[in-house]
Steps between C-alpha positions, in 0.01 A plus 500: 500500500297212646352598833520264802171350607534605866556840659541646849386850580768684702399739783521803273231358273249401769310818430384356167497129602228544755714343774544169309857387454498219237371516152475273192545615144181484297639647179630812330358795313629791297828542314816693529497763786136405570573131555348385835438182693160387632538351848264318733530466878560143607258505793234712336445458133274805492802719568658567160759759402643638176867578568721680244812306418716794616355446848558118492862568419537719806611254773393754764142438390481138374711181512458205261388182678346450847742599762523295814384649831702551818451229763410775749168554321380141575150477650363206694124440473365337814139362501311559820261275689306667778370261755174551690333212687718262293381632167669704229352852502564866412398806693419832342732773653552278804133497595393176664138583408592496130619150446515312169556126523695340218577145612423260784823308426807730554740212456373426150513870420859522630598202285338662195708823543813283530404311189461822308853610580488689826841505676358607838158500670367765736254401774294731720339364811207739523363336819844534656530865399162584655502288816863385538375138523656218281168395342654402164814309612380168366443640153829696513693187584322305224596765243864505599519120502341482148716765328863490384522880467565730805195624689477814709228589748369814665219562740492469878877443548536710813757313710841346461351160604234516224761599239736217611211253488406595144855496373542158648182375327638528149431872413791672324419847634287660768357849454484730807250788478348616828798383706736705271350818633430387860820296559761590237789359711331161479508521123868584510572198722304254277668642186836434661416142597337421166684679220291540186181364658345804676295752300343819630149570375412873490130556430411862448194715489557852381870453575440383860576152626190281564517206749302206631343392173470864392241559772719764670698789346815636671654845482822359354598584141549184292835645357624560852441135596673387184790722589518342849572157353748611240794336685313229684580209268139437400461323162242735356224751567156430369333835434122472491277797406169433673308742277576299185514148647239268335375781278693413168546877459875494459792532737586815691826573322565821699471318825715210385771740375506678835535168682782384269680827548464488882693175541761288327294190585333337192134595466220268395194682367151402609158633423314619192640271227224459240666453164832403340558869439487563876782242549706655222460843649697380805806457276528882510598476865676165498846676486417654841464151654142394430570143396174318562122528475224311678204433282168372633157584363617569142617144472176360634292723280708415201597862412866390539632169367783379716691337221485809279591723786804295592611506132444878480728582799734202501868497408418436124248775473508740212316789669661752729238760593735785605192721493145393543366391158216724377286214372397159654739220454427149371735219428 
């Protein structure tokens, strides 16, 4: 029997597949009852298995070929540009005293992310988040005018008038953070007037909602706030774990799972992404409603390549990390 070149590990065989789903045939060994196939994981060539033919013939364990994935597991990767004094920066754990400046030309940076394949851009007005003042409006309008992909903005949007102004300026979505906890009815009203264009940003420290540029911490549980907007008509919830933001240490999967389970609203993960493996780990909770991830510092530092990441989690991907892979992943 000639063996197919491609194989998909079924859930019952993930114990030996290391969490990787798709494998290629390297060759065969042995004869008769001892005949086995040598397989190699598509996304990590260092992961190799020797699988007896009797196991390969068991369709509960393996399927020939690369099976397509459900559309519900799609994951959007959204590059982030954080604006401070008109420049592209990143903060470490939201600390304004720990600033890394990446570019003095945010428009050029935004165009570069679009050129690399981004389907949406995430802007954060750090000056607005801290002071409530529209310091970066000129840059924001220049970015939205230059790009053909949708742009969303958070930071300092604390009134209906400000939200309306931003939506009229060319932004696709506005993100409401502080006002979501202080004036939730205002969020409901905006979501009703602008279907699909209002997002709630829930930034949490130790499970509690932080506000006003993360300077203040409330007594409200992040999951309770997510539950509050379950039927409000908001387009998404951006869940940011402050402890991991800007650290490249990996996402807080436990907190994201809790947020997704608290509300039927789609969740966008934010904070901690440092490698492609971190992005793939989010596929484990995608079926719960985590359908996007914001990536910032890892893209600027080069530890994540946007094109490779889009391919790894796009509709044609061959990897479905139903469990977190035990080894690092490269494409």
